[in-house]
PDB file with one MODEL, atoms N, CA, C and O in Angstrom:
MODEL        1
ATOM      1  N   MET A   1       8.667   9.234 -29.322  1.00  0.00           N
ATOM      2  CA  MET A   1       9.512   8.793 -28.255  1.00  0.00           C
ATOM      3  C   MET A   1      10.217   7.517 -28.685  1.00  0.00           C
ATOM      4  O   MET A   1       9.738   6.806 -29.568  1.00  0.00           O
ATOM      5  N   LYS A   2      11.337   7.231 -28.074  1.00  0.00           N
ATOM      6  CA  LYS A   2      12.124   6.049 -28.429  1.00  0.00           C
ATOM      7  C   LYS A   2      11.792   4.892 -27.502  1.00  0.00           C
ATOM      8  O   LYS A   2      11.509   5.086 -26.320  1.00  0.00           O
ATOM      9  N   ALA A   3      11.832   3.682 -28.057  1.00  0.00           N
ATOM     10  CA  ALA A   3      11.593   2.476 -27.269  1.00  0.00           C
ATOM     11  C   ALA A   3      12.386   1.327 -27.878  1.00  0.00           C
ATOM     12  O   ALA A   3      12.636   1.296 -29.083  1.00  0.00           O
ATOM     13  N   ILE A   4      12.775   0.391 -27.030  1.00  0.00           N
ATOM     14  CA  ILE A   4      13.388  -0.850 -27.498  1.00  0.00           C
ATOM     15  C   ILE A   4      12.253  -1.859 -27.606  1.00  0.00           C
ATOM     16  O   ILE A   4      11.575  -2.146 -26.619  1.00  0.00           O
ATOM     17  N   VAL A   5      12.046  -2.395 -28.803  1.00  0.00           N
ATOM     18  CA  VAL A   5      10.931  -3.306 -29.054  1.00  0.00           C
ATOM     19  C   VAL A   5      11.427  -4.636 -29.606  1.00  0.00           C
ATOM     20  O   VAL A   5      12.539  -4.734 -30.125  1.00  0.00           O
ATOM     21  N   TYR A   6      10.590  -5.648 -29.486  1.00  0.00           N
ATOM     22  CA  TYR A   6      10.853  -6.936 -30.128  1.00  0.00           C
ATOM     23  C   TYR A   6       9.553  -7.408 -30.757  1.00  0.00           C
ATOM     24  O   TYR A   6       8.502  -7.365 -30.116  1.00  0.00           O
ATOM     25  N   THR A   7       9.611  -7.856 -31.997  1.00  0.00           N
ATOM     26  CA  THR A   7       8.414  -8.278 -32.720  1.00  0.00           C
ATOM     27  C   THR A   7       8.375  -9.781 -32.932  1.00  0.00           C
ATOM     28  O   THR A   7       7.445 -10.305 -33.545  1.00  0.00           O
ATOM     29  N   GLN A   8       9.387 -10.471 -32.423  1.00  0.00           N
ATOM     30  CA  GLN A   8       9.419 -11.933 -32.469  1.00  0.00           C
ATOM     31  C   GLN A   8      10.224 -12.430 -31.277  1.00  0.00           C
ATOM     32  O   GLN A   8      10.994 -11.678 -30.680  1.00  0.00           O
ATOM     33  N   TYR A   9      10.046 -13.686 -30.940  1.00  0.00           N
ATOM     34  CA  TYR A   9      10.807 -14.278 -29.853  1.00  0.00           C
ATOM     35  C   TYR A   9      12.188 -14.654 -30.362  1.00  0.00           C
ATOM     36  O   TYR A   9      12.339 -15.018 -31.529  1.00  0.00           O
ATOM     37  N   GLY A  10      13.208 -14.571 -29.493  1.00  0.00           N
ATOM     38  CA  GLY A  10      14.531 -14.989 -29.908  1.00  0.00           C
ATOM     39  C   GLY A  10      15.650 -14.388 -29.088  1.00  0.00           C
ATOM     40  O   GLY A  10      15.455 -13.963 -27.949  1.00  0.00           O
ATOM     41  N   SER A  11      16.827 -14.361 -29.690  1.00  0.00           N
ATOM     42  CA  SER A  11      18.050 -13.864 -29.045  1.00  0.00           C
ATOM     43  C   SER A  11      17.992 -12.339 -28.939  1.00  0.00           C
ATOM     44  O   SER A  11      17.035 -11.729 -29.417  1.00  0.00           O
ATOM     45  N   PRO A  12      18.986 -11.722 -28.331  1.00  0.00           N
ATOM     46  CA  PRO A  12      19.013 -10.257 -28.245  1.00  0.00           C
ATOM     47  C   PRO A  12      18.998  -9.566 -29.616  1.00  0.00           C
ATOM     48  O   PRO A  12      18.708  -8.373 -29.699  1.00  0.00           O
ATOM     49  N   ASP A  13      19.304 -10.293 -30.670  1.00  0.00           N
ATOM     50  CA  ASP A  13      19.282  -9.722 -32.019  1.00  0.00           C
ATOM     51  C   ASP A  13      17.893  -9.271 -32.460  1.00  0.00           C
ATOM     52  O   ASP A  13      17.775  -8.469 -33.386  1.00  0.00           O
ATOM     53  N   VAL A  14      16.831  -9.777 -31.810  1.00  0.00           N
ATOM     54  CA  VAL A  14      15.466  -9.389 -32.198  1.00  0.00           C
ATOM     55  C   VAL A  14      15.084  -8.018 -31.633  1.00  0.00           C
ATOM     56  O   VAL A  14      14.058  -7.457 -32.019  1.00  0.00           O
ATOM     57  N   LEU A  15      15.892  -7.481 -30.731  1.00  0.00           N
ATOM     58  CA  LEU A  15      15.607  -6.164 -30.148  1.00  0.00           C
ATOM     59  C   LEU A  15      16.038  -5.060 -31.099  1.00  0.00           C
ATOM     60  O   LEU A  15      17.100  -5.142 -31.716  1.00  0.00           O
ATOM     61  N   GLU A  16      15.217  -4.032 -31.215  1.00  0.00           N
ATOM     62  CA  GLU A  16      15.592  -2.881 -32.032  1.00  0.00           C
ATOM     63  C   GLU A  16      15.009  -1.599 -31.450  1.00  0.00           C
ATOM     64  O   GLU A  16      13.937  -1.605 -30.846  1.00  0.00           O
ATOM     65  N   GLN A  17      15.722  -0.521 -31.641  1.00  0.00           N
ATOM     66  CA  GLN A  17      15.246   0.778 -31.167  1.00  0.00           C
ATOM     67  C   GLN A  17      14.358   1.374 -32.243  1.00  0.00           C
ATOM     68  O   GLN A  17      14.723   1.413 -33.418  1.00  0.00           O
ATOM     69  N   ARG A  18      13.195   1.834 -31.830  1.00  0.00           N
ATOM     70  CA  ARG A  18      12.236   2.435 -32.764  1.00  0.00           C
ATOM     71  C   ARG A  18      11.658   3.715 -32.179  1.00  0.00           C
ATOM     72  O   ARG A  18      11.650   3.923 -30.966  1.00  0.00           O
ATOM     73  N   GLU A  19      11.188   4.542 -33.055  1.00  0.00           N
ATOM     74  CA  GLU A  19      10.437   5.729 -32.659  1.00  0.00           C
ATOM     75  C   GLU A  19       8.973   5.312 -32.631  1.00  0.00           C
ATOM     76  O   GLU A  19       8.440   4.850 -33.640  1.00  0.00           O
ATOM     77  N   ILE A  20       8.317   5.474 -31.480  1.00  0.00           N
ATOM     78  CA  ILE A  20       6.911   5.091 -31.372  1.00  0.00           C
ATOM     79  C   ILE A  20       6.093   6.299 -30.948  1.00  0.00           C
ATOM     80  O   ILE A  20       6.623   7.280 -30.425  1.00  0.00           O
ATOM     81  N   LYS A  21       4.790   6.209 -31.182  1.00  0.00           N
ATOM     82  CA  LYS A  21       3.876   7.282 -30.810  1.00  0.00           C
ATOM     83  C   LYS A  21       3.775   7.367 -29.288  1.00  0.00           C
ATOM     84  O   LYS A  21       3.674   6.344 -28.612  1.00  0.00           O
ATOM     85  N   LYS A  22       3.804   8.565 -28.761  1.00  0.00           N
ATOM     86  CA  LYS A  22       3.700   8.765 -27.313  1.00  0.00           C
ATOM     87  C   LYS A  22       2.290   8.389 -26.865  1.00  0.00           C
ATOM     88  O   LYS A  22       1.314   8.894 -27.419  1.00  0.00           O
ATOM     89  N   PRO A  23       2.168   7.507 -25.868  1.00  0.00           N
ATOM     90  CA  PRO A  23       0.834   7.090 -25.419  1.00  0.00           C
ATOM     91  C   PRO A  23       0.110   8.193 -24.651  1.00  0.00           C
ATOM     92  O   PRO A  23       0.731   9.053 -24.026  1.00  0.00           O
ATOM     93  N   ILE A  24      -1.189   8.145 -24.714  1.00  0.00           N
ATOM     94  CA  ILE A  24      -2.041   9.060 -23.949  1.00  0.00           C
ATOM     95  C   ILE A  24      -2.674   8.238 -22.838  1.00  0.00           C
ATOM     96  O   ILE A  24      -3.309   7.222 -23.117  1.00  0.00           O
ATOM     97  N   PRO A  25      -2.518   8.653 -21.581  1.00  0.00           N
ATOM     98  CA  PRO A  25      -3.055   7.837 -20.486  1.00  0.00           C
ATOM     99  C   PRO A  25      -4.577   7.773 -20.507  1.00  0.00           C
ATOM    100  O   PRO A  25      -5.256   8.768 -20.764  1.00  0.00           O
ATOM    101  N   ALA A  26      -5.098   6.576 -20.228  1.00  0.00           N
ATOM    102  CA  ALA A  26      -6.550   6.397 -20.089  1.00  0.00           C
ATOM    103  C   ALA A  26      -6.986   7.024 -18.768  1.00  0.00           C
ATOM    104  O   ALA A  26      -6.157   7.549 -18.024  1.00  0.00           O
ATOM    105  N   ASP A  27      -8.272   6.973 -18.478  1.00  0.00           N
ATOM    106  CA  ASP A  27      -8.825   7.641 -17.298  1.00  0.00           C
ATOM    107  C   ASP A  27      -8.140   7.267 -15.990  1.00  0.00           C
ATOM    108  O   ASP A  27      -7.949   8.128 -15.131  1.00  0.00           O
ATOM    109  N   LYS A  28      -7.765   5.995 -15.820  1.00  0.00           N
ATOM    110  CA  LYS A  28      -7.172   5.540 -14.552  1.00  0.00           C
ATOM    111  C   LYS A  28      -5.687   5.222 -14.701  1.00  0.00           C
ATOM    112  O   LYS A  28      -5.163   4.394 -13.954  1.00  0.00           O
ATOM    113  N   GLU A  29      -5.007   5.849 -15.633  1.00  0.00           N
ATOM    114  CA  GLU A  29      -3.589   5.592 -15.887  1.00  0.00           C
ATOM    115  C   GLU A  29      -2.765   6.860 -15.732  1.00  0.00           C
ATOM    116  O   GLU A  29      -3.292   7.972 -15.719  1.00  0.00           O
ATOM    117  N   ILE A  30      -1.450   6.661 -15.613  1.00  0.00           N
ATOM    118  CA  ILE A  30      -0.519   7.788 -15.628  1.00  0.00           C
ATOM    119  C   ILE A  30       0.515   7.543 -16.708  1.00  0.00           C
ATOM    120  O   ILE A  30       0.758   6.398 -17.089  1.00  0.00           O
ATOM    121  N   LEU A  31       1.119   8.595 -17.197  1.00  0.00           N
ATOM    122  CA  LEU A  31       2.216   8.502 -18.156  1.00  0.00           C
ATOM    123  C   LEU A  31       3.472   8.957 -17.439  1.00  0.00           C
ATOM    124  O   LEU A  31       3.511  10.049 -16.873  1.00  0.00           O
ATOM    125  N   VAL A  32       4.505   8.114 -17.463  1.00  0.00           N
ATOM    126  CA  VAL A  32       5.753   8.418 -16.776  1.00  0.00           C
ATOM    127  C   VAL A  32       6.864   8.611 -17.793  1.00  0.00           C
ATOM    128  O   VAL A  32       7.051   7.780 -18.681  1.00  0.00           O
ATOM    129  N   GLU A  33       7.605   9.712 -17.663  1.00  0.00           N
ATOM    130  CA  GLU A  33       8.819   9.904 -18.465  1.00  0.00           C
ATOM    131  C   GLU A  33       9.911   9.092 -17.775  1.00  0.00           C
ATOM    132  O   GLU A  33      10.288   9.384 -16.640  1.00  0.00           O
ATOM    133  N   VAL A  34      10.412   8.080 -18.460  1.00  0.00           N
ATOM    134  CA  VAL A  34      11.362   7.152 -17.864  1.00  0.00           C
ATOM    135  C   VAL A  34      12.780   7.707 -17.966  1.00  0.00           C
ATOM    136  O   VAL A  34      13.236   8.098 -19.041  1.00  0.00           O
ATOM    137  N   PHE A  35      13.467   7.733 -16.819  1.00  0.00           N
ATOM    138  CA  PHE A  35      14.860   8.163 -16.774  1.00  0.00           C
ATOM    139  C   PHE A  35      15.811   6.976 -16.768  1.00  0.00           C
ATOM    140  O   PHE A  35      16.895   7.049 -17.347  1.00  0.00           O
ATOM    141  N   ALA A  36      15.418   5.877 -16.117  1.00  0.00           N
ATOM    142  CA  ALA A  36      16.260   4.683 -16.039  1.00  0.00           C
ATOM    143  C   ALA A  36      15.374   3.455 -15.973  1.00  0.00           C
ATOM    144  O   ALA A  36      14.262   3.500 -15.446  1.00  0.00           O
ATOM    145  N   SER A  37      15.883   2.356 -16.516  1.00  0.00           N
ATOM    146  CA  SER A  37      15.144   1.102 -16.528  1.00  0.00           C
ATOM    147  C   SER A  37      16.124  -0.042 -16.320  1.00  0.00           C
ATOM    148  O   SER A  37      17.332   0.130 -16.488  1.00  0.00           O
ATOM    149  N   SER A  38      15.611  -1.197 -15.957  1.00  0.00           N
ATOM    150  CA  SER A  38      16.466  -2.368 -15.772  1.00  0.00           C
ATOM    151  C   SER A  38      16.041  -3.472 -16.727  1.00  0.00           C
ATOM    152  O   SER A  38      14.924  -3.476 -17.244  1.00  0.00           O
ATOM    153  N   VAL A  39      16.947  -4.397 -16.945  1.00  0.00           N
ATOM    154  CA  VAL A  39      16.639  -5.606 -17.702  1.00  0.00           C
ATOM    155  C   VAL A  39      16.691  -6.740 -16.696  1.00  0.00           C
ATOM    156  O   VAL A  39      17.733  -6.995 -16.091  1.00  0.00           O
ATOM    157  N   THR A  40      15.576  -7.416 -16.517  1.00  0.00           N
ATOM    158  CA  THR A  40      15.498  -8.489 -15.524  1.00  0.00           C
ATOM    159  C   THR A  40      15.586  -9.857 -16.193  1.00  0.00           C
ATOM    160  O   THR A  40      15.479  -9.974 -17.414  1.00  0.00           O
ATOM    161  N   THR A  41      15.779 -10.876 -15.385  1.00  0.00           N
ATOM    162  CA  THR A  41      15.797 -12.232 -15.937  1.00  0.00           C
ATOM    163  C   THR A  41      14.431 -12.582 -16.519  1.00  0.00           C
ATOM    164  O   THR A  41      14.340 -13.363 -17.466  1.00  0.00           O
ATOM    165  N   GLY A  42      13.376 -12.012 -15.960  1.00  0.00           N
ATOM    166  CA  GLY A  42      12.034 -12.239 -16.515  1.00  0.00           C
ATOM    167  C   GLY A  42      11.913 -11.708 -17.933  1.00  0.00           C
ATOM    168  O   GLY A  42      11.322 -12.360 -18.794  1.00  0.00           O
ATOM    169  N   ASP A  43      12.471 -10.522 -18.185  1.00  0.00           N
ATOM    170  CA  ASP A  43      12.463  -9.953 -19.539  1.00  0.00           C
ATOM    171  C   ASP A  43      13.201 -10.879 -20.504  1.00  0.00           C
ATOM    172  O   ASP A  43      12.736 -11.129 -21.616  1.00  0.00           O
ATOM    173  N   ILE A  44      14.341 -11.377 -20.073  1.00  0.00           N
ATOM    174  CA  ILE A  44      15.148 -12.254 -20.928  1.00  0.00           C
ATOM    175  C   ILE A  44      14.416 -13.554 -21.206  1.00  0.00           C
ATOM    176  O   ILE A  44      14.418 -14.042 -22.336  1.00  0.00           O
ATOM    177  N   ARG A  45      13.789 -14.118 -20.179  1.00  0.00           N
ATOM    178  CA  ARG A  45      13.062 -15.383 -20.368  1.00  0.00           C
ATOM    179  C   ARG A  45      11.870 -15.215 -21.311  1.00  0.00           C
ATOM    180  O   ARG A  45      11.621 -16.079 -22.152  1.00  0.00           O
ATOM    181  N   VAL A  46      11.141 -14.126 -21.179  1.00  0.00           N
ATOM    182  CA  VAL A  46       9.983 -13.891 -22.050  1.00  0.00           C
ATOM    183  C   VAL A  46      10.449 -13.686 -23.489  1.00  0.00           C
ATOM    184  O   VAL A  46       9.878 -14.265 -24.414  1.00  0.00           O
ATOM    185  N   ARG A  47      11.482 -12.864 -23.683  1.00  0.00           N
ATOM    186  CA  ARG A  47      11.969 -12.583 -25.033  1.00  0.00           C
ATOM    187  C   ARG A  47      12.482 -13.840 -25.720  1.00  0.00           C
ATOM    188  O   ARG A  47      12.222 -14.054 -26.905  1.00  0.00           O
ATOM    189  N   SER A  48      13.208 -14.669 -24.981  1.00  0.00           N
ATOM    190  CA  SER A  48      13.840 -15.843 -25.589  1.00  0.00           C
ATOM    191  C   SER A  48      13.022 -17.121 -25.449  1.00  0.00           C
ATOM    192  O   SER A  48      13.400 -18.165 -25.979  1.00  0.00           O
ATOM    193  N   LEU A  49      11.896 -17.040 -24.733  1.00  0.00           N
ATOM    194  CA  LEU A  49      11.074 -18.209 -24.407  1.00  0.00           C
ATOM    195  C   LEU A  49      11.897 -19.274 -23.692  1.00  0.00           C
ATOM    196  O   LEU A  49      11.691 -20.470 -23.900  1.00  0.00           O
ATOM    197  N   ASN A  50      12.824 -18.839 -22.854  1.00  0.00           N
ATOM    198  CA  ASN A  50      13.643 -19.734 -22.045  1.00  0.00           C
ATOM    199  C   ASN A  50      12.913 -19.993 -20.737  1.00  0.00           C
ATOM    200  O   ASN A  50      13.196 -19.367 -19.716  1.00  0.00           O
ATOM    201  N   VAL A  51      11.970 -20.928 -20.786  1.00  0.00           N
ATOM    202  CA  VAL A  51      11.132 -21.234 -19.629  1.00  0.00           C
ATOM    203  C   VAL A  51      11.286 -22.708 -19.279  1.00  0.00           C
ATOM    204  O   VAL A  51      11.724 -23.495 -20.118  1.00  0.00           O
ATOM    205  N   PRO A  52      10.935 -23.095 -18.056  1.00  0.00           N
ATOM    206  CA  PRO A  52      11.053 -24.505 -17.675  1.00  0.00           C
ATOM    207  C   PRO A  52      10.232 -25.412 -18.597  1.00  0.00           C
ATOM    208  O   PRO A  52       9.231 -25.001 -19.184  1.00  0.00           O
ATOM    209  N   ARG A  53      10.686 -26.635 -18.697  1.00  0.00           N
ATOM    210  CA  ARG A  53      10.032 -27.630 -19.544  1.00  0.00           C
ATOM    211  C   ARG A  53       8.543 -27.726 -19.193  1.00  0.00           C
ATOM    212  O   ARG A  53       8.173 -27.806 -18.022  1.00  0.00           O
ATOM    213  N   GLY A  54       7.715 -27.717 -20.212  1.00  0.00           N
ATOM    214  CA  GLY A  54       6.276 -27.818 -20.007  1.00  0.00           C
ATOM    215  C   GLY A  54       5.561 -26.475 -19.892  1.00  0.00           C
ATOM    216  O   GLY A  54       4.331 -26.443 -19.876  1.00  0.00           O
ATOM    217  N   PHE A  55       6.296 -25.365 -19.812  1.00  0.00           N
ATOM    218  CA  PHE A  55       5.680 -24.050 -19.653  1.00  0.00           C
ATOM    219  C   PHE A  55       5.692 -23.208 -20.936  1.00  0.00           C
ATOM    220  O   PHE A  55       5.167 -22.094 -20.948  1.00  0.00           O
ATOM    221  N   LYS A  56       6.281 -23.726 -22.002  1.00  0.00           N
ATOM    222  CA  LYS A  56       6.397 -22.941 -23.237  1.00  0.00           C
ATOM    223  C   LYS A  56       5.021 -22.584 -23.807  1.00  0.00           C
ATOM    224  O   LYS A  56       4.797 -21.437 -24.194  1.00  0.00           O
ATOM    225  N   LEU A  57       4.103 -23.541 -23.864  1.00  0.00           N
ATOM    226  CA  LEU A  57       2.766 -23.271 -24.399  1.00  0.00           C
ATOM    227  C   LEU A  57       2.030 -22.259 -23.514  1.00  0.00           C
ATOM    228  O   LEU A  57       1.409 -21.326 -24.023  1.00  0.00           O
ATOM    229  N   LEU A  58       2.099 -22.439 -22.210  1.00  0.00           N
ATOM    230  CA  LEU A  58       1.452 -21.508 -21.282  1.00  0.00           C
ATOM    231  C   LEU A  58       2.035 -20.099 -21.447  1.00  0.00           C
ATOM    232  O   LEU A  58       1.294 -19.116 -21.446  1.00  0.00           O
ATOM    233  N   THR A  59       3.348 -20.005 -21.586  1.00  0.00           N
ATOM    234  CA  THR A  59       4.003 -18.707 -21.776  1.00  0.00           C
ATOM    235  C   THR A  59       3.538 -18.048 -23.064  1.00  0.00           C
ATOM    236  O   THR A  59       3.267 -16.848 -23.083  1.00  0.00           O
ATOM    237  N   ARG A  60       3.443 -18.820 -24.136  1.00  0.00           N
ATOM    238  CA  ARG A  60       2.963 -18.255 -25.404  1.00  0.00           C
ATOM    239  C   ARG A  60       1.505 -17.831 -25.309  1.00  0.00           C
ATOM    240  O   ARG A  60       1.122 -16.821 -25.900  1.00  0.00           O
ATOM    241  N   LEU A  61       0.691 -18.570 -24.585  1.00  0.00           N
ATOM    242  CA  LEU A  61      -0.708 -18.175 -24.410  1.00  0.00           C
ATOM    243  C   LEU A  61      -0.803 -16.852 -23.652  1.00  0.00           C
ATOM    244  O   LEU A  61      -1.670 -16.030 -23.949  1.00  0.00           O
ATOM    245  N   MET A  62       0.077 -16.645 -22.681  1.00  0.00           N
ATOM    246  CA  MET A  62       0.049 -15.417 -21.890  1.00  0.00           C
ATOM    247  C   MET A  62       0.613 -14.221 -22.646  1.00  0.00           C
ATOM    248  O   MET A  62       0.054 -13.126 -22.577  1.00  0.00           O
ATOM    249  N   PHE A  63       1.721 -14.420 -23.373  1.00  0.00           N
ATOM    250  CA  PHE A  63       2.435 -13.298 -23.966  1.00  0.00           C
ATOM    251  C   PHE A  63       2.265 -13.165 -25.476  1.00  0.00           C
ATOM    252  O   PHE A  63       2.705 -12.171 -26.054  1.00  0.00           O
ATOM    253  N   GLY A  64       1.642 -14.134 -26.122  1.00  0.00           N
ATOM    254  CA  GLY A  64       1.415 -14.077 -27.562  1.00  0.00           C
ATOM    255  C   GLY A  64       1.822 -15.382 -28.211  1.00  0.00           C
ATOM    256  O   GLY A  64       2.928 -15.872 -27.984  1.00  0.00           O
ATOM    257  N   ILE A  65       0.944 -15.947 -29.012  1.00  0.00           N
ATOM    258  CA  ILE A  65       1.204 -17.253 -29.631  1.00  0.00           C
ATOM    259  C   ILE A  65       2.329 -17.169 -30.675  1.00  0.00           C
ATOM    260  O   ILE A  65       3.364 -17.818 -30.523  1.00  0.00           O
ATOM    261  N   ARG A  66       2.127 -16.375 -31.725  1.00  0.00           N
ATOM    262  CA  ARG A  66       3.108 -16.290 -32.821  1.00  0.00           C
ATOM    263  C   ARG A  66       4.150 -15.202 -32.602  1.00  0.00           C
ATOM    264  O   ARG A  66       5.314 -15.348 -32.973  1.00  0.00           O
ATOM    265  N   LYS A  67       3.704 -14.107 -31.991  1.00  0.00           N
ATOM    266  CA  LYS A  67       4.600 -12.984 -31.731  1.00  0.00           C
ATOM    267  C   LYS A  67       4.153 -12.312 -30.438  1.00  0.00           C
ATOM    268  O   LYS A  67       3.026 -12.535 -29.995  1.00  0.00           O
ATOM    269  N   PRO A  68       4.993 -11.508 -29.830  1.00  0.00           N
ATOM    270  CA  PRO A  68       4.625 -10.863 -28.565  1.00  0.00           C
ATOM    271  C   PRO A  68       3.432  -9.919 -28.717  1.00  0.00           C
ATOM    272  O   PRO A  68       3.361  -9.148 -29.673  1.00  0.00           O
ATOM    273  N   ARG A  69       2.496  -9.988 -27.765  1.00  0.00           N
ATOM    274  CA  ARG A  69       1.358  -9.063 -27.774  1.00  0.00           C
ATOM    275  C   ARG A  69       1.815  -7.639 -27.473  1.00  0.00           C
ATOM    276  O   ARG A  69       1.403  -6.686 -28.135  1.00  0.00           O
ATOM    277  N   ASN A  70       2.666  -7.515 -26.470  1.00  0.00           N
ATOM    278  CA  ASN A  70       3.210  -6.214 -26.100  1.00  0.00           C
ATOM    279  C   ASN A  70       4.679  -6.204 -26.506  1.00  0.00           C
ATOM    280  O   ASN A  70       5.485  -6.913 -25.904  1.00  0.00           O
ATOM    281  N   PRO A  71       5.041  -5.419 -27.513  1.00  0.00           N
ATOM    282  CA  PRO A  71       6.414  -5.471 -28.028  1.00  0.00           C
ATOM    283  C   PRO A  71       7.449  -4.760 -27.170  1.00  0.00           C
ATOM    284  O   PRO A  71       8.630  -4.746 -27.518  1.00  0.00           O
ATOM    285  N   ILE A  72       7.029  -4.166 -26.051  1.00  0.00           N
ATOM    286  CA  ILE A  72       7.972  -3.453 -25.187  1.00  0.00           C
ATOM    287  C   ILE A  72       8.071  -4.192 -23.858  1.00  0.00           C
ATOM    288  O   ILE A  72       7.077  -4.358 -23.151  1.00  0.00           O
ATOM    289  N   LEU A  73       9.277  -4.632 -23.529  1.00  0.00           N
ATOM    290  CA  LEU A  73       9.524  -5.351 -22.284  1.00  0.00           C
ATOM    291  C   LEU A  73       9.787  -4.384 -21.140  1.00  0.00           C
ATOM    292  O   LEU A  73      10.035  -3.198 -21.361  1.00  0.00           O
ATOM    293  N   GLY A  74       9.734  -4.889 -19.938  1.00  0.00           N
ATOM    294  CA  GLY A  74      10.156  -4.120 -18.772  1.00  0.00           C
ATOM    295  C   GLY A  74       9.010  -3.615 -17.925  1.00  0.00           C
ATOM    296  O   GLY A  74       7.975  -3.177 -18.428  1.00  0.00           O
ATOM    297  N   ILE A  75       9.229  -3.690 -16.609  1.00  0.00           N
ATOM    298  CA  ILE A  75       8.243  -3.154 -15.666  1.00  0.00           C
ATOM    299  C   ILE A  75       8.914  -2.372 -14.546  1.00  0.00           C
ATOM    300  O   ILE A  75       8.236  -1.720 -13.752  1.00  0.00           O
ATOM    301  N   GLU A  76      10.243  -2.434 -14.475  1.00  0.00           N
ATOM    302  CA  GLU A  76      10.972  -1.716 -13.434  1.00  0.00           C
ATOM    303  C   GLU A  76      11.617  -0.482 -14.042  1.00  0.00           C
ATOM    304  O   GLU A  76      12.376  -0.580 -15.006  1.00  0.00           O
ATOM    305  N   PHE A  77      11.314   0.669 -13.482  1.00  0.00           N
ATOM    306  CA  PHE A  77      11.855   1.908 -14.043  1.00  0.00           C
ATOM    307  C   PHE A  77      11.761   3.016 -13.010  1.00  0.00           C
ATOM    308  O   PHE A  77      11.097   2.876 -11.982  1.00  0.00           O
ATOM    309  N   SER A  78      12.432   4.114 -13.298  1.00  0.00           N
ATOM    310  CA  SER A  78      12.285   5.315 -12.478  1.00  0.00           C
ATOM    311  C   SER A  78      12.106   6.496 -13.416  1.00  0.00           C
ATOM    312  O   SER A  78      12.607   6.491 -14.540  1.00  0.00           O
ATOM    313  N   GLY A  79      11.390   7.503 -12.948  1.00  0.00           N
ATOM    314  CA  GLY A  79      11.141   8.668 -13.784  1.00  0.00           C
ATOM    315  C   GLY A  79      10.207   9.632 -13.092  1.00  0.00           C
ATOM    316  O   GLY A  79      10.044   9.591 -11.872  1.00  0.00           O
ATOM    317  N   LYS A  80       9.592  10.503 -13.880  1.00  0.00           N
ATOM    318  CA  LYS A  80       8.652  11.465 -13.306  1.00  0.00           C
ATOM    319  C   LYS A  80       7.318  11.371 -14.034  1.00  0.00           C
ATOM    320  O   LYS A  80       7.257  11.056 -15.222  1.00  0.00           O
ATOM    321  N   VAL A  81       6.263  11.649 -13.299  1.00  0.00           N
ATOM    322  CA  VAL A  81       4.922  11.613 -13.878  1.00  0.00           C
ATOM    323  C   VAL A  81       4.787  12.794 -14.825  1.00  0.00           C
ATOM    324  O   VAL A  81       5.019  13.944 -14.452  1.00  0.00           O
ATOM    325  N   GLU A  82       4.406  12.486 -16.057  1.00  0.00           N
ATOM    326  CA  GLU A  82       4.289  13.502 -17.099  1.00  0.00           C
ATOM    327  C   GLU A  82       2.845  13.896 -17.356  1.00  0.00           C
ATOM    328  O   GLU A  82       2.554  15.056 -17.646  1.00  0.00           O
ATOM    329  N   ALA A  83       1.940  12.929 -17.251  1.00  0.00           N
ATOM    330  CA  ALA A  83       0.514  13.196 -17.480  1.00  0.00           C
ATOM    331  C   ALA A  83      -0.310  12.210 -16.659  1.00  0.00           C
ATOM    332  O   ALA A  83       0.153  11.116 -16.337  1.00  0.00           O
ATOM    333  N   VAL A  84      -1.536  12.608 -16.324  1.00  0.00           N
ATOM    334  CA  VAL A  84      -2.430  11.736 -15.560  1.00  0.00           C
ATOM    335  C   VAL A  84      -3.786  11.669 -16.240  1.00  0.00           C
ATOM    336  O   VAL A  84      -4.210  12.606 -16.916  1.00  0.00           O
ATOM    337  N   GLY A  85      -4.460  10.534 -16.046  1.00  0.00           N
ATOM    338  CA  GLY A  85      -5.809  10.380 -16.558  1.00  0.00           C
ATOM    339  C   GLY A  85      -6.809  11.184 -15.741  1.00  0.00           C
ATOM    340  O   GLY A  85      -6.473  11.700 -14.675  1.00  0.00           O
ATOM    341  N   LYS A  86      -8.021  11.291 -16.233  1.00  0.00           N
ATOM    342  CA  LYS A  86      -9.064  12.111 -15.600  1.00  0.00           C
ATOM    343  C   LYS A  86      -9.461  11.628 -14.210  1.00  0.00           C
ATOM    344  O   LYS A  86      -9.841  12.438 -13.365  1.00  0.00           O
ATOM    345  N   GLN A  87      -9.377  10.314 -13.956  1.00  0.00           N
ATOM    346  CA  GLN A  87      -9.823   9.787 -12.677  1.00  0.00           C
ATOM    347  C   GLN A  87      -8.677   9.516 -11.706  1.00  0.00           C
ATOM    348  O   GLN A  87      -8.888   8.887 -10.669  1.00  0.00           O
ATOM    349  N   VAL A  88      -7.492   9.969 -12.016  1.00  0.00           N
ATOM    350  CA  VAL A  88      -6.354   9.763 -11.127  1.00  0.00           C
ATOM    351  C   VAL A  88      -6.337  10.871 -10.077  1.00  0.00           C
ATOM    352  O   VAL A  88      -6.448  12.054 -10.397  1.00  0.00           O
ATOM    353  N   THR A  89      -6.195  10.459  -8.812  1.00  0.00           N
ATOM    354  CA  THR A  89      -6.143  11.450  -7.725  1.00  0.00           C
ATOM    355  C   THR A  89      -4.790  11.431  -7.064  1.00  0.00           C
ATOM    356  O   THR A  89      -4.549  12.193  -6.127  1.00  0.00           O
TER     357      THR A  89
ENDMDL
END
């Protein structure tokens, strides 16, 4: 599957499209086929580390000291449920 990833903090130039392995949902998770997604100011701030003065260290502790822990940004999307974990009702 395709994803836009970033492996370092910085300008939009750090974003790249990659082919990644399709995730398998854990017991209490679902897998959604995404049809549309948004780019929020939060995504931009995390990617560029554009945070208020004094919050840069806290932001790096939360999202990754040297590089991002999760290389895929975004939490707002629409799509359809493709797979469910064993404990999902």
